[in-house]
N, C-alpha and C positions, 0 to 999 in steps of 0.2 A: 419592495424587497424581492430579490430573486431567490429561487430555491437553491439550496446548497446541500451536497452530500458531505456531512462532516466526517464520515469515515475516510474520505480522501485525505484529510489532514492527518488522521491517525496512521494510515498506511504509509504515507510519505515520511512521517516522523520515524516510524519503526524501521522502514527501509533505510533511511539515513543512518540509523543506529547500528544496523547489522550488515550492511552491504559488504563490508570488508572481511566478514567472517568466512566467506566461501572463496577459496583461492582460485576456483575455476570460473568465477563470474567476471565477465567483461563489463566494466562499469561505464561504458560509453553511453551517450544519451539515448540511443535506440534501445539498448538492452535495459537500461534503467526504466524507461517508459514502459517497456514490455512487462517488466516485473510488476510495476505499479498497476497496470491495466489488468493483468492476470489476477493479482491479489484482490483487487477491487471486485472482480467478477465472482470471486469465491466467497465473499461475505455479504451479509445483509446491509444494504445502504441505510443510513440514518439521515433523513432529510428534514430541513426546517424551512418554513415559509412565512414565519412570523417572528417578531422579536422574542416572544415567550418560548417558541419552539427552538430558537437559536440558543437561548440560555440553557434549556434542557439538554440539547445536543452537546453543547460544550461541557456541561457537567458530566455527561455520560462518557465523554472521551477519556476521562481519567479512570473509568471503571476497569477493574483488573481483568474481568472476563472479556470485555471489549478489546483490551490491549492484547490479551492472550490469543484471542481469535485472529487479530490482525497479525501478530507475530507468526502464528502458524501459517496463515495465508501467504505472507511475504516469504517465509522460508521455503514453502512449496513452490512458489513462483520463481524464486532464485534458482532452485534445482532445475525447474523446467527450462528456464531461459539458458542456464549454463549448459544443459545437455543439448540444446538445439537453438543456438543463437540464429537470428534471422539475417546475419551478415557473415562475410568471410572474416576469420580471426585476424588476418594480416591487415585488414583495412582500418 
């Protein structure tokens, strides 16, 4: 079994839910990946390397505080990327 950061799943899910709420956000692949990377760097990773750890991590994904932390990280990342996208807006 390979190690996996289960917070990546939570961040991606939260991002998909709220990406349309910021009208200044360019939703191209580059900007979307930047938001996910920035958000992941702002929160503590939750890794599993065994079947038991995977079960625990999946249960924890539904924890309200975990989701609230993910939401805050994604919202901050959306603002950061919207303010300074790494590409020209016309492209």
